[in-house]
Backbone bond lengths (Angstrom), bond angles and torsions (degrees), N, CA, C in turn:
res aa  C-N    CA-C-N  psi(-1)  N-CA   C-N-CA  omega(-1)  CA-C   N-CA-C  phi
1 M - - - 1.442 - - 1.503 110.71 -
2 S 1.316 116.53 22.65 1.450 118.98 -178.34 1.517 112.00 -65.66
3 R 1.322 117.68 150.96 1.453 120.38 177.44 1.512 111.93 -126.45
4 S 1.343 117.98 8.56 1.453 119.14 175.36 1.508 109.28 -60.64
5 S 1.325 117.66 131.40 1.462 119.29 -173.62 1.509 112.72 -81.74
6 S 1.310 118.26 0.93 1.458 119.31 -174.75 1.516 113.10 -97.38
7 E 1.323 118.45 -1.27 1.453 119.20 -177.58 1.509 110.59 -154.69
8 P 1.349 117.24 165.23 1.435 118.65 177.59 1.513 110.89 -58.42
9 G 1.318 113.43 148.09 1.437 119.71 -175.49 1.493 108.30 101.25
10 A 1.315 117.75 -14.18 1.454 124.76 -179.36 1.448 107.71 -57.58
11 S 0.919 155.95 111.55 1.408 142.51 -176.96 1.472 110.45 72.99
12 A 1.296 115.56 -15.64 1.417 118.08 -171.07 1.470 114.88 -52.32
13 P 1.296 119.27 -40.64 1.426 116.16 -169.63 1.474 110.93 -55.89
14 M 1.292 116.50 -37.82 1.428 118.03 -157.99 1.507 113.23 -103.16
15 A 1.260 117.39 62.96 1.428 120.77 174.46 1.473 104.93 -124.83
16 H 1.254 121.44 124.96 1.445 119.16 -164.51 1.496 110.69 -115.12
17 A 1.250 116.41 112.24 1.420 119.92 174.44 1.480 107.91 -175.27
18 A 1.336 118.35 -107.78 1.450 119.40 -175.61 1.514 108.64 -82.30
19 E 1.310 118.37 103.45 1.454 120.15 176.31 1.529 108.74 -68.77
20 A 1.325 115.46 140.01 1.457 120.26 -176.64 1.519 111.39 -60.36
21 K 1.343 115.92 136.08 1.446 120.62 177.52 1.521 108.50 -119.30
22 G 1.300 116.44 139.35 1.452 120.39 178.37 1.509 113.18 85.93
23 A 1.323 118.44 1.13 1.454 120.93 177.07 1.521 109.46 -78.42
24 P 1.342 117.39 154.17 1.459 119.25 -178.82 1.520 111.00 -67.35
25 V 1.326 115.78 139.83 1.458 121.62 177.02 1.516 107.89 -130.47
26 S 1.341 116.86 129.34 1.452 119.86 -179.91 1.527 109.54 -59.37
27 G 1.323 116.47 145.05 1.445 121.56 -170.36 1.509 114.96 -54.77
28 D 1.346 117.58 -41.33 1.454 119.20 -177.10 1.523 112.27 -80.60
29 R 1.345 117.48 2.50 1.460 121.06 -179.81 1.521 112.20 -109.87
30 E 1.296 117.09 -13.86 1.453 120.00 -175.74 1.527 110.12 -59.00
31 G 1.321 115.69 130.35 1.444 120.21 179.72 1.519 114.41 90.82
32 L 1.322 118.09 -4.36 1.459 120.32 177.45 1.526 110.08 -74.56
33 P 1.325 117.60 155.61 1.465 120.08 -177.53 1.519 112.51 -72.11
34 S 1.322 114.33 162.71 1.455 121.55 170.47 1.522 108.96 -73.38
35 P 1.326 118.27 149.72 1.475 119.79 175.14 1.518 112.67 -62.93
36 Y 1.330 116.92 -17.82 1.457 119.98 -178.75 1.528 112.61 -77.54
37 E 1.341 115.49 -2.80 1.462 120.07 173.12 1.531 111.33 -87.42
38 A 1.326 117.38 -1.07 1.465 122.03 -177.31 1.527 110.08 -128.13
39 P 1.336 117.66 69.46 1.468 120.37 -172.23 1.524 114.94 -63.45
40 E 1.341 118.52 -30.70 1.462 119.17 179.12 1.524 110.40 -66.27
41 L 1.335 116.63 -42.22 1.466 120.13 177.07 1.521 110.46 -66.71
42 Y 1.323 115.99 -39.69 1.466 121.47 177.22 1.527 110.46 -53.79
43 D 1.328 115.64 -51.15 1.464 119.52 179.18 1.512 111.48 -62.82
44 L 1.305 116.32 -40.36 1.457 120.52 -176.19 1.525 112.04 -59.57
45 V 1.333 117.03 -43.63 1.465 119.24 -174.79 1.516 113.56 -90.32
46 L 1.344 118.37 -18.62 1.463 119.06 -173.03 1.524 115.05 -122.25
47 E 1.316 119.22 -4.26 1.465 119.39 -173.97 1.527 112.56 -65.00
48 R 1.330 118.11 -21.89 1.467 119.92 -178.42 1.527 112.99 -82.92
49 F 1.344 116.78 -8.68 1.463 119.09 178.91 1.523 109.23 -71.25
50 A 1.329 116.37 116.13 1.467 119.29 -173.43 1.518 113.37 -138.48
51 E 1.320 118.94 4.74 1.458 119.38 -172.57 1.530 113.02 -67.20
52 D 1.345 117.31 -20.56 1.457 119.62 179.23 1.527 113.48 -91.08
53 L 1.331 118.25 -11.48 1.464 120.29 -173.01 1.529 113.53 -60.44
54 P 1.349 120.59 -42.63 1.470 118.61 178.26 1.527 112.88 -57.11
55 F 1.337 116.73 -35.19 1.467 119.90 178.97 1.527 110.49 -63.28
56 W 1.340 117.67 -49.99 1.462 120.18 -177.05 1.523 111.48 -67.99
57 L 1.312 117.02 -35.20 1.463 120.06 177.23 1.526 110.75 -65.33
58 D 1.327 116.43 -40.63 1.459 120.01 178.89 1.521 111.05 -66.76
59 E 1.338 117.43 -41.55 1.466 120.49 178.88 1.524 111.60 -65.41
60 A 1.332 117.03 -36.54 1.461 119.81 177.16 1.521 110.73 -64.97
61 K 1.328 116.62 -38.00 1.468 120.61 177.41 1.522 110.67 -65.39
62 R 1.335 116.37 -41.58 1.465 121.02 178.88 1.529 111.64 -64.27
63 A 1.329 115.90 -28.44 1.466 120.01 -176.22 1.516 111.66 -60.59
64 N 1.329 115.67 -36.95 1.475 120.28 -178.48 1.525 110.80 54.10
65 G 1.335 114.81 43.29 1.455 120.64 -178.83 1.513 109.75 173.61
66 P 1.337 118.05 -173.27 1.462 120.71 -174.82 1.529 113.09 -67.39
67 V 1.334 113.96 150.45 1.466 122.75 -176.92 1.523 108.66 -126.90
68 L 1.324 116.69 142.06 1.457 122.45 174.06 1.520 108.87 -119.23
69 E 1.338 116.82 130.06 1.459 120.65 172.14 1.521 109.45 -102.85
70 V 1.323 116.24 122.62 1.457 123.18 177.90 1.529 108.02 -96.51
71 G 1.343 116.23 124.39 1.461 120.16 -173.83 1.519 110.32 81.41
72 C 1.326 116.24 48.41 1.474 120.25 -172.19 1.516 113.42 -76.83
73 G 1.337 118.28 -15.12 1.449 120.66 174.27 1.512 113.55 57.47
74 T 1.327 116.67 -132.74 1.463 121.78 -178.97 1.525 112.33 -90.43
75 G 1.343 116.60 3.29 1.459 119.44 170.51 1.508 117.26 100.99
76 R 1.318 118.09 16.86 1.469 119.87 -178.88 1.524 111.21 -54.53
77 V 1.334 117.26 -47.27 1.466 121.13 179.39 1.525 110.82 -85.27
78 L 1.330 116.74 -46.64 1.465 120.64 -174.18 1.527 112.13 -59.11
79 L 1.322 117.71 -43.59 1.460 119.78 -178.83 1.523 111.19 -67.92
80 A 1.329 116.87 -34.10 1.469 119.45 175.47 1.527 110.36 -63.95
81 L 1.332 117.42 -38.85 1.466 121.26 177.41 1.522 110.53 -63.16
82 L 1.330 116.11 -46.89 1.464 120.29 -178.40 1.526 111.32 -64.61
83 E 1.323 116.67 -40.78 1.462 120.07 179.14 1.529 111.23 -63.83
84 A 1.325 116.55 -28.87 1.461 121.04 179.08 1.528 112.00 -83.25
85 G 1.337 117.26 -1.35 1.453 120.83 177.43 1.506 115.24 95.93
86 A 1.333 117.99 6.23 1.460 120.69 178.99 1.528 110.55 -72.33
87 D 1.326 115.70 148.73 1.461 122.73 173.78 1.524 106.17 -90.34
88 A 1.345 117.18 94.14 1.457 120.86 -168.83 1.526 111.52 -130.21
89 D 1.344 116.11 138.40 1.460 123.94 175.31 1.528 108.57 -115.35
90 G 1.342 115.98 168.89 1.453 119.84 -179.67 1.510 112.78 -139.75
91 V 1.340 115.95 150.54 1.457 122.55 174.68 1.521 108.01 -135.75
92 D 1.334 116.51 140.08 1.461 120.96 -179.29 1.525 109.04 -154.50
93 L 1.323 115.76 151.03 1.456 121.02 -178.02 1.520 112.69 -75.96
94 Y 1.337 117.53 -32.86 1.458 121.42 -166.69 1.524 112.57 -97.11
95 P 1.348 118.10 115.23 1.473 120.56 -179.87 1.524 113.38 -58.18
96 K 1.326 117.77 -36.83 1.461 119.84 -179.18 1.527 111.58 -65.38
97 M 1.324 116.45 -35.83 1.466 119.50 177.29 1.527 110.22 -65.64
98 L 1.333 116.02 -41.59 1.462 119.71 179.93 1.526 111.70 -68.04
99 D 1.327 116.88 -36.57 1.464 119.16 176.11 1.527 110.58 -61.86
100 R 1.317 115.77 -42.04 1.467 119.91 177.64 1.524 110.54 -64.79
101 L 1.338 116.67 -39.78 1.459 120.55 177.88 1.530 110.16 -59.51
102 R 1.321 116.39 -45.58 1.470 119.52 -179.79 1.525 111.05 -60.84
103 A 1.331 116.71 -39.89 1.466 119.80 178.21 1.523 110.78 -66.30
104 N 1.339 116.87 -42.76 1.469 120.49 177.35 1.524 110.48 -61.89
105 A 1.341 115.86 -40.07 1.463 120.39 -179.36 1.522 110.83 -66.93
106 A 1.338 116.95 -42.59 1.468 120.50 -179.26 1.522 110.83 -60.26
107 A 1.335 116.64 -36.68 1.462 120.19 178.96 1.522 111.50 -64.59
108 K 1.340 116.74 -23.13 1.465 121.73 178.25 1.524 111.77 -103.13
109 K 1.357 115.82 7.89 1.469 121.98 -179.56 1.535 111.82 60.49
110 L 1.338 115.06 40.35 1.456 122.28 177.36 1.527 109.17 -115.82
111 Q 1.320 115.86 151.74 1.464 121.41 179.24 1.527 109.84 -131.16
112 P 1.328 117.28 80.70 1.467 119.70 -178.05 1.524 112.35 -70.05
113 R 1.338 115.64 150.57 1.459 122.04 172.99 1.529 107.64 -89.12
114 L 1.332 116.13 118.86 1.459 120.95 -171.60 1.526 110.64 -129.26
115 V 1.336 115.68 146.17 1.465 122.40 175.37 1.520 108.23 -131.62
116 Q 1.327 116.24 134.17 1.458 121.70 175.73 1.527 108.07 -91.25
117 A 1.328 116.68 115.73 1.467 120.93 -177.06 1.520 109.86 -167.21
118 D 1.318 114.83 164.70 1.460 123.77 176.78 1.524 109.35 -78.01
119 M 1.314 117.66 141.39 1.462 120.43 -179.71 1.529 112.33 -66.07
120 R 1.325 116.64 -16.48 1.459 120.07 179.10 1.532 112.55 -87.46
121 D 1.329 116.35 -12.06 1.464 119.01 -173.97 1.529 109.32 -159.18
122 F 1.307 116.63 83.83 1.459 120.55 179.07 1.526 109.03 -131.41
123 T 1.320 115.78 158.15 1.458 121.58 179.04 1.517 108.88 -134.30
124 M 1.319 116.50 119.70 1.456 122.56 176.08 1.523 108.88 -107.47
125 P 1.341 118.57 152.77 1.463 120.73 -175.76 1.523 114.46 -76.90
126 R 1.312 118.76 -4.22 1.462 119.60 -179.85 1.527 110.04 -144.00
127 R 1.332 116.24 177.22 1.455 122.43 -178.92 1.526 109.43 -113.75
128 Y 1.361 115.30 162.45 1.458 120.59 -165.64 1.523 112.18 -130.88
129 R 1.332 114.89 153.12 1.461 121.26 173.03 1.528 111.56 -78.55
130 R 1.327 115.57 -28.61 1.456 120.85 176.48 1.521 108.95 -140.08
131 V 1.331 115.36 140.93 1.460 122.36 166.74 1.520 106.66 -118.90
132 F 1.324 116.58 123.26 1.462 122.48 -178.04 1.528 110.40 -104.70
133 I 1.339 116.00 138.45 1.467 121.67 165.55 1.533 106.23 -125.77
134 P 1.332 117.86 88.33 1.460 120.69 -177.19 1.530 112.96 -81.79
135 F 1.325 114.37 176.93 1.470 123.87 159.29 1.519 113.65 54.96
136 N 1.341 116.10 42.41 1.467 122.47 177.87 1.523 113.80 62.27
137 G 1.331 116.87 23.37 1.455 119.63 -179.30 1.515 113.62 -59.20
138 F 1.339 116.05 -37.97 1.465 119.88 -176.81 1.527 111.76 -64.31
139 A 1.324 117.84 -21.06 1.468 121.47 -178.92 1.515 112.53 -67.76
140 H 1.327 118.33 -11.64 1.455 120.53 177.77 1.526 112.70 -86.10
141 C 1.309 118.03 0.93 1.468 121.20 169.67 1.527 107.04 -83.94
142 A 1.330 116.03 113.17 1.461 119.98 -166.00 1.519 114.94 -85.67
143 T 1.334 117.47 -21.67 1.455 120.98 -176.38 1.525 109.56 -128.23
144 T 1.317 116.10 165.82 1.462 119.95 176.20 1.519 110.56 -60.88
145 E 1.311 116.75 -38.72 1.465 120.45 177.19 1.523 110.83 -60.80
146 D 1.344 116.85 -45.30 1.466 120.66 177.61 1.525 110.65 -58.85
147 Q 1.323 116.47 -44.65 1.464 121.52 -177.11 1.529 110.99 -61.92
148 I 1.328 116.29 -46.97 1.465 119.65 -178.09 1.526 110.93 -68.05
149 R 1.324 117.87 -39.96 1.467 120.42 177.10 1.523 110.99 -59.73
150 C 1.319 116.41 -43.60 1.468 120.55 179.06 1.521 110.53 -62.19
151 L 1.330 117.04 -48.59 1.462 120.54 -177.97 1.524 111.60 -64.46
152 K 1.329 117.22 -39.78 1.468 119.84 177.88 1.525 111.08 -63.73
153 C 1.316 116.53 -40.87 1.461 120.07 179.96 1.531 110.37 -65.04
154 C 1.327 116.59 -41.09 1.466 120.29 176.91 1.529 110.49 -63.26
155 R 1.338 116.78 -43.44 1.464 120.05 179.72 1.524 111.36 -61.66
156 E 1.317 116.30 -40.12 1.462 120.85 179.67 1.530 111.59 -59.50
157 H 1.322 117.00 -29.30 1.457 121.07 -176.50 1.528 113.49 -91.94
158 L 1.326 117.04 5.29 1.459 120.56 177.20 1.520 111.58 -92.14
159 E 1.322 115.94 144.49 1.455 121.10 167.62 1.530 108.62 -71.58
160 P 1.331 118.71 155.15 1.465 119.33 172.45 1.532 110.11 -55.21
161 G 1.323 116.13 131.44 1.456 120.94 -176.81 1.506 113.73 88.75
162 G 1.344 117.04 -8.04 1.463 120.99 178.56 1.515 111.40 -79.57
163 A 1.333 115.51 168.55 1.464 119.99 -175.07 1.521 111.77 -134.94
164 L 1.321 114.98 140.85 1.454 122.35 165.90 1.525 107.58 -85.19
165 V 1.324 116.70 134.59 1.467 121.29 176.96 1.525 107.28 -127.75
166 L 1.323 116.77 119.63 1.460 119.19 -179.69 1.516 110.94 -129.17
167 H 1.323 114.50 149.79 1.466 122.01 175.79 1.520 108.63 -111.62
168 I 1.328 116.07 135.65 1.463 120.84 170.15 1.521 107.46 -150.90
169 S 1.313 116.66 132.46 1.460 120.39 -179.33 1.525 110.51 -64.78
170 Y 1.323 116.61 143.76 1.462 121.14 -179.93 1.529 109.44 -81.15
171 P 1.335 118.15 126.45 1.469 120.38 -178.08 1.535 111.54 -82.55
172 G 1.322 115.69 77.76 1.460 121.23 -175.06 1.518 113.53 -83.20
173 V 1.319 115.09 -174.28 1.472 121.79 -176.50 1.526 110.93 -60.85
174 D 1.330 117.11 -43.75 1.461 119.92 -177.93 1.521 111.46 -61.45
175 Y 1.327 115.79 -36.14 1.467 118.67 179.61 1.526 111.17 -64.48
176 W 1.324 117.07 -50.44 1.466 120.18 -175.99 1.519 111.83 -67.51
177 S 1.322 117.58 -25.35 1.469 120.10 179.93 1.522 112.21 -95.32
178 G 1.334 117.64 7.96 1.449 121.64 -179.68 1.516 112.19 -71.98
179 P 1.338 116.43 177.11 1.471 120.82 -178.43 1.519 112.36 -54.81
180 E 1.306 116.59 131.94 1.461 122.46 -178.50 1.527 108.91 -111.91
181 G 1.331 116.79 119.95 1.450 119.93 178.85 1.516 113.52 69.09
182 E 1.307 117.27 17.89 1.465 122.06 -178.52 1.524 109.88 -105.77
183 R 1.290 116.93 130.53 1.469 122.26 -178.63 1.531 109.14 -74.90
184 V 1.330 115.68 118.42 1.466 121.24 -173.76 1.530 109.34 -121.28
185 L 1.342 115.72 132.58 1.460 120.62 175.78 1.529 108.61 -74.12
186 E 1.335 117.07 118.30 1.455 122.27 -178.04 1.528 112.09 -98.97
187 V 1.320 117.28 -39.77 1.460 121.62 -175.44 1.528 108.73 -143.04
188 E 1.328 116.12 138.45 1.463 121.48 167.51 1.524 107.33 -132.44
189 T 1.324 116.42 125.51 1.459 120.75 -175.02 1.523 108.91 -144.39
190 P 1.334 119.49 149.81 1.465 120.49 178.66 1.529 111.30 -75.57
191 H 1.311 115.69 141.62 1.462 120.06 174.99 1.526 108.70 -67.43
192 P 1.342 119.04 134.13 1.461 120.99 -174.33 1.529 113.76 -65.74
193 V 1.335 118.01 -20.32 1.464 120.93 -179.29 1.526 111.30 -99.47
194 T 1.333 116.26 -52.00 1.466 119.87 -174.86 1.521 113.10 -87.12
195 G 1.330 116.23 -25.20 1.461 119.93 -174.67 1.507 113.53 79.85
196 H 1.328 117.16 -4.60 1.459 120.85 179.78 1.529 110.43 -77.99
197 P 1.330 118.21 153.10 1.466 120.18 -177.15 1.528 113.51 -63.42
198 V 1.318 114.76 143.32 1.456 123.07 168.22 1.522 106.25 -120.14
199 C 1.314 116.91 125.03 1.467 121.57 -174.13 1.528 110.40 -118.01
200 M 1.326 115.40 135.97 1.459 120.55 175.95 1.522 109.10 -112.66
201 Y 1.329 115.83 122.15 1.458 122.92 178.17 1.524 109.59 -110.65
202 D 1.324 115.43 141.29 1.459 120.46 178.27 1.522 108.97 -123.96
203 T 1.326 116.25 133.17 1.463 121.95 174.15 1.514 107.50 -119.73
204 R 1.323 116.64 114.87 1.458 121.01 -174.00 1.516 112.11 -106.47
205 T 1.333 114.77 141.21 1.456 121.13 165.01 1.518 106.65 -123.36
206 R 1.319 116.33 145.20 1.464 120.95 -172.64 1.525 110.66 -126.95
207 N 1.316 115.10 145.27 1.459 122.84 173.10 1.529 106.35 -118.24
208 R 1.327 116.74 102.45 1.467 120.28 -173.80 1.516 112.28 -67.31
209 V 1.328 117.40 -33.06 1.463 120.74 -178.08 1.528 110.12 -70.16
210 D 1.326 116.70 -47.65 1.466 120.75 -178.22 1.525 112.51 -84.77
211 Q 1.347 116.75 -6.31 1.472 122.26 179.68 1.528 111.61 61.82
212 F 1.334 115.07 38.20 1.453 122.29 -178.32 1.525 111.31 -108.01
213 Q 1.321 114.34 147.93 1.457 122.05 169.05 1.520 108.63 -126.32
214 D 1.317 116.55 129.69 1.457 120.94 170.49 1.516 107.99 -106.34
215 S 1.331 116.94 130.41 1.457 122.05 -179.44 1.518 109.94 -115.73
216 A 1.321 116.07 123.48 1.452 122.98 170.39 1.529 106.42 -101.41
217 T 1.330 116.28 119.86 1.462 121.48 -170.93 1.518 110.87 -117.84
218 D 1.322 115.90 131.30 1.458 122.45 171.95 1.522 108.50 -117.01
219 I 1.325 116.33 128.81 1.463 121.26 170.82 1.520 106.91 -112.04
220 E 1.333 116.02 116.81 1.457 122.16 -174.96 1.527 110.39 -109.64
221 E 1.312 115.83 129.51 1.462 121.93 173.49 1.528 107.74 -100.16
222 L 1.323 116.31 122.79 1.456 120.71 -177.44 1.525 110.69 -93.03
223 G 1.326 115.71 150.28 1.449 121.82 177.38 1.516 111.47 -89.65
224 P 1.325 117.78 -178.57 1.467 121.51 -177.23 1.525 113.80 -62.78
225 D 1.349 116.72 -23.89 1.468 119.65 179.71 1.523 112.45 -93.37
226 G 1.356 117.22 5.52 1.457 120.60 177.73 1.503 114.97 86.90
227 T 1.321 117.77 -2.13 1.460 119.84 177.17 1.531 109.57 -86.68
228 V 1.338 115.68 161.25 1.463 121.04 -177.77 1.530 109.59 -75.22
229 A 1.335 115.25 119.15 1.465 120.23 -179.96 1.524 111.98 -92.76
230 R 1.330 116.65 -30.71 1.470 120.58 -176.61 1.520 109.16 -154.72
231 V 1.331 116.43 141.36 1.461 121.95 179.00 1.528 109.08 -125.84
232 H 1.329 116.66 133.63 1.462 123.07 175.17 1.530 107.00 -116.04
233 R 1.329 117.32 128.61 1.464 121.11 -173.20 1.529 109.72 -119.48
234 F 1.348 114.98 137.27 1.461 121.80 -177.21 1.522 109.48 -141.89
235 Q 1.315 115.31 167.06 1.464 120.54 169.53 1.516 109.05 -145.82
236 T 1.322 115.74 147.59 1.462 121.31 175.79 1.519 108.62 -155.99
237 S 1.322 116.24 162.08 1.463 121.11 -178.07 1.511 110.40 -132.94
238 Q 1.335 115.05 155.66 1.463 121.33 178.65 1.520 110.68 -143.78
239 R 1.326 114.02 153.56 1.459 120.22 177.44 1.522 108.67 -120.47
240 W 1.326 116.06 128.82 1.464 121.54 -177.02 1.525 111.01 -96.32
241 V 1.314 115.99 153.53 1.465 121.55 176.81 1.518 109.35 -129.26
242 Y 1.324 114.73 157.88 1.459 121.29 177.57 1.532 110.48 -103.49
243 R 1.315 115.82 171.48 1.463 121.02 -172.20 1.526 112.70 -55.62
244 F 1.331 117.19 -55.72 1.468 118.70 -174.25 1.525 111.22 -73.53
245 E 1.317 117.22 -25.93 1.463 121.00 171.74 1.533 109.71 -62.43
246 L 1.330 116.23 -43.23 1.460 120.24 178.95 1.525 110.92 -65.30
247 E 1.321 117.69 -39.38 1.458 120.33 177.63 1.535 111.10 -61.55
248 L 1.328 116.99 -41.40 1.466 120.20 178.23 1.532 110.87 -65.64
249 L 1.320 116.81 -37.31 1.459 119.62 177.78 1.527 110.44 -64.44
250 F 1.329 117.14 -41.38 1.468 119.78 176.30 1.529 110.14 -59.49
251 R 1.323 116.79 -44.35 1.467 120.52 179.95 1.534 110.65 -62.10
252 C 1.333 117.09 -45.77 1.464 120.62 -178.90 1.530 111.85 -64.40
253 A 1.332 116.67 -28.19 1.462 120.84 -179.38 1.525 112.43 -83.09
254 G 1.339 117.48 -3.55 1.454 120.57 174.35 1.507 115.88 97.23
255 F 1.331 118.21 8.71 1.459 119.73 177.25 1.523 109.87 -72.71
256 S 1.331 115.13 145.38 1.463 120.36 -175.63 1.521 112.79 -88.93
257 R 1.322 117.52 -27.51 1.471 120.89 178.30 1.519 108.49 -156.46
258 W 1.335 114.27 158.32 1.459 120.07 -175.41 1.519 109.70 -157.44
259 E 1.318 114.51 166.46 1.465 121.44 176.87 1.527 107.19 -150.17
260 I 1.324 116.50 137.33 1.460 122.17 178.52 1.528 107.78 -114.16
261 L 1.321 116.80 118.53 1.457 122.15 -178.81 1.522 109.99 -119.65
262 G 1.332 115.72 176.33 1.458 120.35 -177.04 1.519 112.53 -125.75
263 G 1.331 116.77 135.13 1.451 121.89 171.29 1.508 114.62 89.79
264 W 1.344 115.53 164.20 1.461 121.20 -179.82 1.519 111.71 -72.88
265 D 1.317 117.70 -20.51 1.464 122.50 171.65 1.523 104.90 -108.03
266 P 1.341 117.11 81.65 1.462 120.35 -161.19 1.525 114.51 -51.57
267 K 1.302 113.58 133.05 1.454 123.86 179.41 1.517 106.17 -146.88
268 P 1.335 118.52 173.43 1.462 118.42 178.38 1.531 111.82 -54.79
269 L 1.315 116.18 138.80 1.457 121.10 177.42 1.524 108.05 -79.20
270 D 1.325 116.73 103.36 1.462 119.25 -176.95 1.527 113.40 -131.04
271 R 1.349 116.82 4.72 1.465 120.11 177.15 1.520 109.22 -132.62
272 D 1.331 116.66 141.64 1.464 118.31 -178.18 1.529 112.12 -81.77
273 T 1.325 117.25 8.72 1.459 121.57 172.38 1.535 111.28 -102.30
274 D 1.344 116.85 -0.88 1.466 120.59 -179.45 1.525 111.11 -76.13
275 Q 1.325 114.87 155.73 1.460 120.20 164.97 1.532 107.38 -76.57
276 M 1.327 117.71 139.01 1.464 120.88 -176.57 1.534 108.84 -98.50
277 M 1.332 115.83 125.58 1.449 122.19 -179.00 1.533 107.96 -115.16
278 G 1.332 116.02 115.49 1.458 120.45 -179.09 1.521 111.42 -102.39
279 F 1.322 117.35 128.70 1.466 124.29 177.82 1.529 107.15 -117.09
280 A 1.328 118.22 126.90 1.467 121.66 178.71 1.517 108.73 -136.20
281 W 1.353 116.71 127.21 1.463 122.10 -173.40 1.529 111.37 -103.82
282 K 1.329 114.33 145.57 1.452 121.75 172.13 1.532 107.97 -103.54
283 D 1.310 117.10 104.08 1.462 121.77 -178.89 1.527 111.19 -94.76
């Protein structure tokens, strides 16, 4: 559930669609819920993450037409698009996330068009100039079959000349050599009611051959004396891809052309610490 923007897991937790199957899960975590079953906690620890928003807002403006966000969650990106005047819809696997999104939208007097569905198999009533998969959402496709199904479904929902735009962190050397099985504090934020700290810890295990990451996540609410008053425990998994692997997936999904860039201010991808931005057009 890490959100550091410099490595995989950055956003990774929160992409909602095909949860990884067959990925390794630490023994004491097996059977625990996904973090996407706890939308209030999700918002609490991640709502302040905003460094990618200018990128998505700019891409929506470039679209000059309707936009679909796949894995829209509680609306961090989607609501920003709507507030900026974009014609944007959302799809997400988790009903609780969508319920939270609707509540967040109502507070802003917005009424987004939303569909509850899997990112590998969804049907929207119209077609789009852009389909977005932000915040490492694509990493929740656990197999090559899952990845191609997702990309084909996104392509089907594009207008001719439209583009799929997805973000996925690049799994570079620093990522694979990072702490293994070590509990790391990822986020500390004040509770909006009590003001007491809420801390999110992530413990990662990695499978370099299968390109998998398993994340065991603890969100701890501290009391007035600084001791832990409540603990929420989750687990989730993600699969990372490399540049040329992503290009082959675009080709297999039927896209006619594509470009892989790096960073929120897109430039050539030339460092393995960059965020990877994939653009694929339907001509």
